[in-house]
Structure formats: C-alpha cells, structure tokens
N, C-alpha and C positions, 0 to 999 in steps of 0.2 A: 827553150822552146823556139823556133822559128814563127813568124805570124801566118796566118793565114793569108793565102794569095786571095786577089781580088775576086768579088763575087763572080764577074762574069766568065772569068777563067773557071773556078768550081762548076759553074751550071754547065760549060762545055762538056767537061768530064762526067756529070751527074745525068746530063742528057744522052751521051753516048754510052754510058753502062746501064740506064735504063733500059734503051733500048737495044740492049745485047742480052740482058736478063729476061725483059718480056715477050724476045723473040727464042728464048733458050738456047743462046748461044754463045756456049762456054770459052771457045777460042776468041770469041769478039770479045768478051768479057775481059779474059786475061789481058788483050792487047791494050784495052782500057787503062789499065792498072799499070801496064808496062810504060805507055806514052806517059802517063800522068809524071811518073817518077823520072823518066828521064828527062821532061819538060822541068823539073824542078819542085815538084809540089812533094811537100814534107809526107812521111809515109803516116804519120799520126792524123794528118789532116786527109788524107788518102780513105784511111780506115774510117776516121768519123762523119766528115763533112760530104765523102762522096758515096763510099758503100753504105755508110749507115743512113745518111739520105735517100738513098734508092731503097734500100729495106722499108724503111717509113710507107715508102711511097707504093711498095708491094701489098703493104696491109692495108693500105689506106682503099688502094683501088681493089683488093680481092673484097674490102666490106662494098663498096661502092656496085659489085656484083659487074666489074669491069674483068675481072679475072677469075678462071676457075681454080679450083682448090689445087687442081693438078700444075695449073701454070704458077701460082703461088709456091708451092713445095720445090717446083723447078727453080724458078729465082733464086729462092732462099738456099736451094743446093749451091747453085751456082757462085752466091755470093759468097757462100762459105770455102769451097775451093778456091777462090781468088784470094781469100784471107790464109787459107793456109798453104798458096804458094808465095804471097808476101811472106811468111813465116819463114820460108826455106830457103829464100835467096843466100846465093853465097855471100858471105861476109856481114850478115845481118843480125849474129849473134851480139849480143849488150853484155857487159858487167852486170852482175847481180848482185850487188854491193848496196842497195836500198833496204833490204829486208824480203821478208817472205811473204806471199799473199796466196791463200787457196783460193779461188774462184769456182763456184757451184751453184747451180739451178736447186730449187727447192724439189722434193720429191714431187712427181707428177707435173712438172713444169717441162714441156717440150720444146718452149721457143730460146733456145740457145745462142740464137747470135749476137743479142745484147751482151751476154757474158763474155761472148769470144772475144766481141771488141774489145773490152775492158782487158782481158787476159792480154791481147796483145798491144795494148796501149800501155799498160804498165809494165811488160815486155821492155820497151822501147824506153821506159822512163828508168829501167835500172833495178827492178824487182825480180825476183826469183819467181815464179809464178807455175803454182801449180793447178792446172784447168781441168775439173773434172768433168763439164759437160751437162748436158740435160738430165735432168730425172735422177736424182743422187739420193739414196735413201740416206736419213739422218744418221743411222748406226753405223754405216759405213763411213760416211763424210765424219764422225767423230774418230773412229778408226783410223783414219787418214791423218786427222790434227794430232793424236797422240803418235803416230809416227814421224812425222815431219815437224812438228812444233811451229807452226807461221806464227807471223805477228799480227794477223788480222783473215777473217773470212770474210769475203765478199759474196753474197746473197742475192741471187737475182731470181724474180718471177714475174710474170706478165700478168698473170689470170689470178683474180683476186679472190676465187675458189680454193686457191693454195693457201690461203693466210694462217688456216689453223697449224698447218702443217709446220708452216713458216715459223711459226709461235714456237712450236715444240724444237726445230731445229736452232733456232736463235737460242733458246734457253738450254738446249744441249750443248751447244758452241760454247755459250757463257761457262757452262759447268766445267767443260772442260779446259779453261781457262782462256780461252781465244776470242777475243772483241768481234763484232761482225758490224761489216756497213754494209745496209741493205741497199737496191737499186730497182729498177722494172716498176711499171704500169701497177702491177696487185698492190703496191705501197701507197698510193695514193698521189695525185698529184704535186702535193707538198708535202709528202713524207708521214701523213697524219699516221699512217698505220704502223710504219716503220718503228716510230716513238711510241705510238699505243704498246707495241709489242716487245719493246724494252731495246731495239737494238742502239750500240752506240753511235752510230751515223747512218743517214740516209743522204743520198746526192741523186739528183735528176737524172743525169746520164754519166755516160762514160768518161769524158773530159773532165766532168766537174770530180769523180769519184776518183780519178788518177788524182788530180790535184790535191784533195782531201788527205789522202794519202801519202802523197809527196810531202804534204805540207809538215808533217808531225804525226808520230806513231798515235794510233788510236788508244784511249785508255783500256786499260786490262781490268776485267769483271773482278768485282770485289767478290769477300768468301760469300757463300749461301745463296748469292742471287735473290732472284723474286720468285713466289710461286703464281699461278696462272692467277688466283683470286686476289692478288695484289693490286692489280692494275686492270683487272677485267670484272669488278665484284658483282656487275648483273648477271655473269654465268652461272650464278648461286640459284636465281631462276628455275635453270635445267631444260630452260627453252631451245635453246640451241642444240641439246644431247637429243631431245623429244623429235626437235624437227630430221635433224641428221639420221638419226637411229630409225624413222620411220617412212624416209624420202621414197622408198618404192612405193609404201601402201599411199601415201598423199599423191602421188602420181597418177597410180591406176584409180582412186577416186576420183579426180579432177577430170582424167581421161572419160571415164564415163560418163561422169556430169556432163560434160560437153557433147558426147557423143548422143546423150538424150535430150539436150535442150538446143543445139544447132543443128539444124536440117543439112545443111551444105556438109556439113562433115561425115553425114552418111554417105556421101557419095564419093568421100576423098577414095584413092586406090590405095593399096597395102603402102606403098611408099610414101605418099603425104601422111597416114597415118604413124607412120615411124617416125618421120619429120615432128610432128606434133608432140608424140611422146619423150622425142630428146629434147625438145624447147621446155615441154614440162618439166623435165629433169634438171633443166639447167636453172629454171625457175627458181624451183626447190634448195637446189646446191646453193645458189646466190641468196636467197632468203636465209639459207643458215647462217652463209658468212655473215651477212648484215647482223643478224642476232649475236654472233660470235664477239664480233667488234662493236656492236653496239651503236651501229651508225645507221639509221634509215635511207641516207643518200646513197649508200653502196647501192642498194636494191632498186632505189627507184632510178638512179643512172644507168644501171642494168637492162631496167624493163624500156626506157626510152631508147636505149643502143638495140636492142632487140628489134624494136618498132620500126627503126632504120633500115636495118639490115634486111628484116623481112619486107620493107617496102621497096628497097631496092631491087629484091627478088622478085616482084610481083606478086608476094604474097599477102592477101587479107591479112591485116591487122585486128579486124574485129574481134576474134576469138581471144586478144590479150586480156581484156576488162572482163570477161565471162570467166575467164580461166582463174584470175586473181580474187575474181567476187566467191568463187567456188572454194578455193583455198580458203579466206575468211571463214566461210563455212566451218572447216574441216577443221580450223583450227582457232573456234571460237573461244577455247579455254584458255588461250595463250596470249594476254594480251600486248605484249611487246610483237609480239608477230601479226596479229590483227592490225595493229597502229601501223606497222610498218607496211603492211598490204593495203589498207585504205588510202595513206598517205602515194602510194606508188601509183593505185589505179587513178588517183585523181591528176596525177601527174602526167602519166601517160595518155590519160583521156586528153589533156590540155593540149600535150604535144602533138598526138595527131592530129588533132582541130588544128591547128598552127599549121602542119605541114600543108593540110588540105587547103587551107587558106593564105597563102605567103603575106607577110607581112603583120598578121594578127601574132600579140604577145603571147609565146607560151606560157 
C-alpha cells in the first residue's frame, strides 16, 4: 500500500471537499475526488483521509450547531454518493482472493458511512465484501451468513444505546460459526465494550480494521460460546431489564416532576416540551445501556455531552440536574442505577460550572 501523501496535499482536498458538502454541491464534491485521483492520490487515502476526515467534520459541526440536521444529512448523502461513484469507476474491480467479509450495522444503527468506508477499503485490499448497510436485523444477518459463509463479520455501531442489540448480534454470529470484528464509537474509544460483549476483535478505525483482517484470519468461535451472564454477571440484579421495560413510565414521571418544580418549563411551547420529552427518553435509554454494560462512565459521558449540545443550541442546561434527581427518586430501590445517577449528576454539575468559568478544572 502506498504511503499517505504529504499533509499539505491532503489538506487541500479536505478543504475543497468540505466546502462542497457544506454548500450541498454534489458535482463539486465529485470533481474534488476526480482531481485527487488524477493528481496521484491513492483511493484508500482518498476514502479514509479525505472523505472520512470531512465526514468527521460534518458530525463536529452539527454538534457545535453550525450545521442543521438537514445540512448534515445532505453532506452525508453527498459523501456517500462520491464513495459510490468511486466504487463503480471503470477498471476499479479487484480480485477477491483474500477471503470474504460481511460488513453490517447493528439493528437500529443508521450511521452507515463508517461501515461503507470499511467495505470499500476491504474491497481495495482484495476481499470479497458483502456490504449490508444500515440497521440490519440480526435474524436477516444470520440468514445471510448461513447462505454465504464469510470468514468474518465486521459489525459497526456509533450509538452506545445499541450495545445490548450488538451483544445479541455478536452472540448470534458466533453461534453461526463466524467471528466478529467490532468498530465504531459505540464500542468505546479503547474497544472496552467490544471485549466485554465477546467480539473476537476490535479496531478503532477502518484502516486499522482492514490491517487486522489482512494480517491473519480471525479465530473461529469455539463450540457452545458464552451466555450473557457468563461475562455480564451484574445483569442478574434485573436493573437493566426493569429500567428498559419501564422507560416510558420513567420519562412521564420525570417530565411531570419537572413541570411541577420548574416554573420556566410551564412557559415552554409544545415543540420545546416535545424536545424535553425526547431528551428525557435518551437519558433513560443511556442509563439502561450503562446498567447493561456495568459502566457508570458511559452514562456520565453521555450526560456531559448532552449538556454541551444543549449549550451550543442556546438551551438552558439547568434542568438536567433536576431531571437526574427526579430519576434517582423514581429508581430509589435500584442501587446500581441510583449510584450511576448520583455520580453523573455531580459530574455534569462540575462540567457545567467549568464551562461557565473557563480555566476551572472539571
């Protein structure tokens, strides 16, 4: 594989592609890719170092409230169409002599571009690739594995709340005799949740995953496999099950409590009230996921991220701490949940204070 071109050269293409997708100009984006290849940039670097970098910028700009949801979707769609155009260039087809890999997103995961990039890089590396795209239900994935017999499944997820589903999918793939390499932000920056959920491998990005699969075959799962409680014994307390099962009632109870205790909320528009309900649903869902993996840091990290998102949109974050307090009251008989909530409440309080006073440690 050729070396990456000089950083200045990459910067030129990154800036040009970013300008094109930011403006919603698909033709300009295609011209950037064509010019980069004509100038000698190898396709893998174009995919990962240019398109991948721009896509990360899209996410960062959305989080900072400098792109609307519509602009973010448009930019992502343009990047996806540029990738498709590259995949169908005349003479681009490579020999598929290095084995077969199925690339899929966990059911409920709509962020498919990272998986798409991996699929294209693996194709360039000489693998036969079945790219199944976003939100693949586990039964359909397993039926595909039985029909095609791949050497590995590359499973992608960006949203941590999909981890329980990812666990079931990993277990099902292994029961079908196919090893799993996991990737995406959902599995943690160091892959801790991929290891916890029993995946045979984890890598932080598409290039590293392609390197891992190119180096040697993943080990085949042994007979029998693991049951959930073998490596998640904390689930025996049923807290995850009860919180996830009663999520709607929890959201309603906290919403009612906020409405009762927060005078400003009584002046909210219907749209603002709906946003509040949506935020509460996400909080409960992330709490349930943190209970599933047994990691308070997952919930605390989500809550501080939420505070930053709300701040970027000019939405007061003062209601976050009362909302968590109300959840603590509702879940007072659940010791793991209340401990996570108390830790996260303190963390978001420190974080919000630090943001309000730059230079103060969080």
